C-alpha positions in Angstrom: -4.3 -163.5 -17.3 -3.5 -164.9 -14.4 -4.1 -162.5 -11.9 -7.8 -163.1 -12.6 -7.8 -166.8 -11.6 -7.7 -166.4 -8.0 -9.8 -164.3 -5.3 -6.4 -162.5 -4.0 -8.7 -161.6 -0.4 -9.2 -163.1 2.6 -13.0 -162.7 4.1 -11.6 -159.8 6.9 -9.8 -158.1 3.8 -12.9 -158.7 1.7 -14.9 -157.0 3.9 -12.9 -154.3 4.5 -12.4 -153.7 0.9 -16.1 -153.4 0.6 -16.4 -150.9 2.5 -13.7 -148.6 0.5 -16.0 -149.3 -2.2 -19.3 -148.2 -0.7 -17.7 -145.1 0.1 -15.3 -144.8 -3.1 -16.9 -141.9 -4.0 -16.5 -139.9 -1.2 -12.8 -140.6 -1.3 -12.9 -139.4 -4.9 -14.4 -136.4 -4.3 -12.1 -135.8 -0.7 -9.0 -136.4 -3.2 -9.7 -134.1 -5.9 -10.8 -131.4 -3.0 -7.7 -131.9 -1.3 -6.0 -131.2 -4.7 -7.8 -128.3 -6.1 -8.0 -126.0 -2.6 -3.8 -126.2 -2.6 -3.8 -128.4 0.9 -1.3 -131.1 -1.1 0.6 -128.6 -2.8 1.0 -127.1 0.6 2.1 -130.5 2.1 4.4 -131.2 -0.9 6.4 -127.8 -0.4 6.5 -128.4 3.2 8.2 -132.0 2.6 9.3 -134.7 5.4 8.4 -132.3 8.1 4.6 -131.9 7.1 2.2 -129.1 8.5 0.0 -129.1 10.9 -4.1 -127.9 10.6 -3.5 -124.2 11.4 -0.7 -124.0 9.1 -2.3 -125.7 6.5 -5.6 -123.3 6.8 -3.3 -120.3 7.1 -1.4 -121.1 3.4 -4.6 -121.9 1.9 -7.3 -120.0 3.2 -9.5 -123.3 4.0 -10.9 -123.4 7.2 -9.4 -125.5 10.4 -12.3 -128.1 10.4 -11.9 -127.8 6.8 -8.6 -128.8 7.0 -9.0 -131.6 9.5 -12.7 -133.0 8.0 -10.5 -133.5 5.0 -7.4 -134.6 6.0 -8.9 -137.1 8.7 -10.5 -139.1 5.6 -7.1 -138.8 3.5 -5.3 -141.0 6.7 -7.8 -143.4 6.1 -7.0 -143.2 2.2 -3.5 -143.2 2.7 -3.1 -139.9 0.7 -1.3 -138.5 3.8 0.0 -140.0 7.2 0.2 -138.6 10.4 3.4 -137.0 12.4 1.9 -135.6 15.7 1.1 -132.4 15.6 1.5 -132.8 11.6 0.3 -134.2 8.3 3.0 -135.7 5.7 2.1 -135.9 1.8 2.2 -139.8 1.6 3.4 -141.5 -1.4 -0.4 -141.5 -2.8 -1.2 -137.8 -2.4 1.8 -137.2 -4.1 0.2 -139.1 -7.4 -2.5 -137.2 -6.9 -0.9 -134.1 -7.7 2.1 -134.4 -10.1 1.2 -137.4 -11.8 -0.5 -136.3 -15.6 -2.3 -139.5 -15.8 -3.6 -139.6 -12.4 -4.8 -136.1 -13.6 -6.3 -136.8 -16.6 -8.5 -139.7 -14.9 -9.7 -137.3 -12.3 -11.0 -134.7 -14.4 -12.4 -136.8 -17.0 -14.1 -138.7 -14.2 -15.5 -135.9 -12.3 -16.6 -133.3 -15.1 -17.7 -135.9 -17.9 -18.7 -139.0 -16.3 -19.4 -138.4 -12.7 -23.1 -137.3 -12.6 -24.4 -139.7 -15.5 -22.8 -142.5 -13.8 -25.6 -142.4 -11.2 -27.6 -143.7 -14.4 -25.2 -147.0 -15.4 -28.2 -149.5 -14.4 -30.4 -147.8 -16.8 -27.8 -147.7 -19.6 -26.8 -151.1 -19.2 -30.7 -152.6 -19.3 -32.0 -150.4 -22.5 -28.3 -150.5 -24.2 -28.4 -146.9 -24.4 -26.3 -143.7 -23.0 -28.6 -143.3 -20.0 -26.5 -141.0 -18.4 -25.6 -138.2 -21.6 -28.8 -136.2 -20.3 -26.7 -134.8 -17.6 -24.3 -133.4 -20.7 -27.0 -132.6 -23.3 -29.7 -133.6 -25.1 -28.0 -135.7 -28.5 -28.6 -139.4 -29.2 -24.5 -140.0 -28.5 -21.6 -138.2 -27.2 -20.1 -137.8 -30.3 -22.7 -135.4 -31.8 -22.3 -132.8 -29.0 -18.6 -133.3 -28.4 -18.3 -129.5 -30.0 -21.1 -128.2 -27.5 -20.4 -129.9 -24.2 -20.0 -127.5 -20.9 -16.9 -125.8 -20.8 -15.4 -127.6 -18.3 -16.7 -131.0 -19.4 -15.1 -130.5 -23.2 -11.9 -129.3 -21.7 -11.5 -132.8 -19.4 -12.7 -134.6 -22.6 -10.4 -133.6 -25.1 -7.5 -133.4 -22.3 -8.0 -137.2 -21.7 -8.4 -138.3 -25.5 -5.6 -136.5 -26.0 -3.0 -137.6 -23.0 -3.6 -141.6 -24.6 -3.2 -140.5 -28.1 -0.4 -137.9 -28.4 2.5 -139.5 -26.8 2.4 -142.3 -29.1 2.7 -140.0 -32.0 6.4 -139.8 -32.3 6.8 -144.0 -33.0 3.7 -144.3 -35.0 4.6 -141.5 -37.4 7.9 -143.1 -38.0 6.2 -146.5 -38.7 3.1 -145.1 -41.3 5.2 -142.9 -43.3 8.4 -145.6 -43.6 6.4 -146.3 -47.1 6.4 -142.5 -48.1 2.1 -142.7 -48.3 1.3 -139.2 -50.0 -2.5 -139.2 -49.7 -3.8 -140.4 -46.0 -7.6 -141.2 -44.8 -8.1 -140.3 -41.2 -11.4 -141.9 -40.1 -12.7 -140.5 -36.8 -9.9 -137.7 -37.2 -12.0 -135.5 -34.4 -10.3 -132.4 -34.0 -7.4 -133.2 -36.8 -4.4 -133.8 -34.3 -3.0 -136.6 -36.1 -4.0 -135.3 -39.4 -1.9 -131.8 -38.4 1.0 -134.3 -36.9 1.4 -135.4 -40.5 1.6 -132.5 -42.1 4.2 -131.5 -39.9 5.7 -134.7 -40.5 5.9 -135.0 -44.0 5.5 -132.3 -46.5 4.4 -133.3 -49.3 1.2 -135.7 -47.7 -2.5 -135.1 -48.0 -4.7 -135.6 -45.4 -8.7 -136.4 -45.6 -10.4 -136.6 -42.4 -13.4 -138.7 -42.5 -15.7 -137.5 -39.7 -19.0 -136.2 -38.2 -19.6 -132.7 -39.7 -18.9 -131.3 -36.3 -15.8 -132.6 -35.9 -15.0 -131.8 -39.6 -15.7 -128.1 -38.8 -13.6 -127.9 -35.8 -10.4 -130.0 -37.8 -10.9 -127.6 -40.8 -10.5 -124.7 -38.4 -7.5 -126.0 -36.3 -6.0 -126.9 -39.8 -6.7 -123.4 -41.5 -5.1 -121.7 -37.9 -1.7 -123.8 -38.6 -1.5 -123.6 -42.3 -2.8 -126.6 -43.5 -5.5 -125.6 -45.4 -4.4 -126.7 -48.5 -3.5 -130.2 -47.6 -6.7 -131.2 -44.5 -9.8 -131.7 -46.7 -12.8 -132.8 -45.2 -15.3 -135.9 -46.0 -18.2 -135.7 -43.7 -19.8 -139.0 -42.7 -21.4 -141.0 -40.2 -20.0 -144.3 -40.2 -23.3 -145.7 -38.7 -24.5 -145.2 -42.2 -24.5 -148.2 -44.2 -25.5 -146.3 -47.7 -23.2 -143.9 -47.4 -20.3 -144.2 -49.8 -16.5 -143.5 -48.7 -13.9 -142.0 -50.6 -10.9 -143.6 -52.6 -7.6 -143.3 -53.3 -5.5 -143.5 -50.2 -2.6 -145.0 -49.6 -2.7 -145.4 -46.3 -6.1 -146.1 -43.9 -5.6 -144.7 -40.6 -8.5 -145.4 -37.4 -6.7 -144.1 -33.6 -9.0 -144.7 -31.2 -11.9 -145.2 -33.4 -13.5 -148.5 -33.3 -14.2 -149.1 -29.5 -16.3 -146.1 -29.7 -19.0 -148.9 -31.8 -20.6 -152.0 -30.9 -18.6 -155.2 -32.0 -21.2 -155.2 -35.2 -20.8 -151.9 -36.3 -17.1 -152.4 -36.3 -16.9 -155.3 -38.3 -19.6 -153.1 -40.7 -17.4 -150.4 -40.8 -14.6 -152.3 -41.5 -16.0 -154.1 -44.5 -16.7 -150.9 -45.5 -12.9 -150.1 -45.2 -12.5 -152.9 -47.1 -14.5 -152.6 -50.0 -13.7 -148.9 -50.5 -9.8 -149.5 -50.6 -7.2 -150.5 -52.6 -5.6 -153.7 -52.8 -2.7 -152.3 -52.0 -3.1 -149.7 -49.5 -2.5 -150.2 -45.8 -5.0 -149.8 -42.9 -3.8 -148.9 -39.2 -5.3 -149.5 -36.0 -4.6 -147.8 -33.3 -6.1 -149.3 -30.2 -6.2 -150.0 -26.5 -6.8 -153.4 -25.4 -7.4 -154.0 -22.0 -6.1 -157.3 -21.8 -2.5 -156.3 -23.1 -1.2 -153.9 -21.1 1.9 -154.3 -18.8 0.6 -153.1 -15.7 -2.6 -154.0 -13.5 -3.7 -150.3 -13.3 -3.5 -149.7 -16.8 -5.8 -152.6 -17.2 -8.7 -150.7 -14.2 -8.5 -147.8 -16.2 -9.5 -149.4 -19.4 -12.2 -151.3 -18.1 -13.3 -148.7 -15.6 -13.5 -146.5 -18.7 -15.5 -148.9 -21.1 -18.4 -147.7 -18.4 -18.3 -144.7 -20.0 -18.4 -145.7 -22.9 -21.6 -147.7 -21.9 -22.8 -144.8 -19.9 -22.2 -141.6 -21.9 -20.6 -142.4 -25.6 -23.2 -144.7 -27.3 -24.0 -147.4 -25.3 -22.8 -150.4 -26.8 -19.0 -149.7 -27.5 -16.1 -150.2 -24.9 -12.5 -151.2 -24.9 -11.9 -154.5 -26.3 -10.2 -157.6 -25.2 -7.7 -158.5 -28.2 -8.7 -162.0 -28.9 -12.3 -160.5 -29.2 -11.3 -157.4 -31.6 -8.8 -159.7 -33.9 -11.8 -162.1 -35.0 -13.7 -159.2 -36.6 -10.8 -158.3 -38.3 -10.5 -161.2 -39.9 -14.1 -161.8 -40.9 -14.1 -158.4 -42.2 -11.5 -159.8 -45.0 -8.1 -158.6 -43.7 -4.7 -160.4 -42.3 -2.5 -158.5 -39.9 0.9 -157.8 -41.5 2.0 -156.7 -37.9 1.1 -156.2 -34.5 3.0 -154.2 -32.2 1.2 -153.7 -28.2 3.0 -150.9 -26.3 3.4 -148.3 -27.7 2.7 -144.7 -25.8 0.7 -145.6 -22.8 -0.4 -149.2 -23.6 -1.5 -148.9 -27.2 -1.4 -151.6 -29.7 -0.9 -150.8 -33.5 -2.5 -153.2 -36.0 -1.2 -153.2 -39.6 -3.7 -154.6 -41.8 -3.9 -155.8 -45.0 -6.7 -156.9 -47.4 -6.9 -160.7 -47.8 
């Protein structure tokens, strides 16, 4: 964390960076428009020779004016370089076009977060997801996931699955090393983890504990993949402290779930799991902690996504610093048996046992 202890800029550099921030929304839309209109793809195909404005216009159907005004901004943003009279794709432009993480992040920002972020001040002041009104009329985004506008729904799930799915092979080996027969998946969403478990182990039964809307989607997916007999649904609002949880699982699983809640809500959920679980059961928590990342870009992305939780999700949750999260785990009555960082794209797996 030492990189955050010093101001990295001279006065002139800081003033330059301030201008970049002031126009950041315009640069964002420039990059996305260049991608979506096929201009980056045309330059990529042209290689190191590049293309002039007339050639790009002919290939993409974009007017010469549109090509030049976009690519001149792209020059300032270092998305392309200039070799008169040609524009050439730079490394930044290459990753905007080809990198899966960048695409998932950009589409999530554009289709889910962008309009909502105009309400960030209100969200911080009131402690509510004030930007959610841009997508629909729900108390939190979780009640509305199945009803989001189609493009927003696609980008939301692509974003969520991009980060979770790449961890599955390692996680399945870890979780099934002890041959669990019953797994409770809290916050199972569309059932992706439950279906992975059923594919991995022919005998396991999985119960998804989630809101009724998510259970409906998950059970539909389970039926389509032939696992309706081994995947069950337990509709529950985990914020309802009066609602009893089921019992009898060998493994309790929570993947990118607890970051959807405030610290006190996390503590309440973990205490209820502790009360319902068998003494010899294992609790696995898969989370993204911004201070446990190998690269600055990952920490940057997580801290930015935390403001999605602030403005759209529920107004009071985030990606946590690991030490803050572990304090809640201990207070809820758990010991950390193992902690494994840097799984997949920066996940941390906590294996918990009851104290």
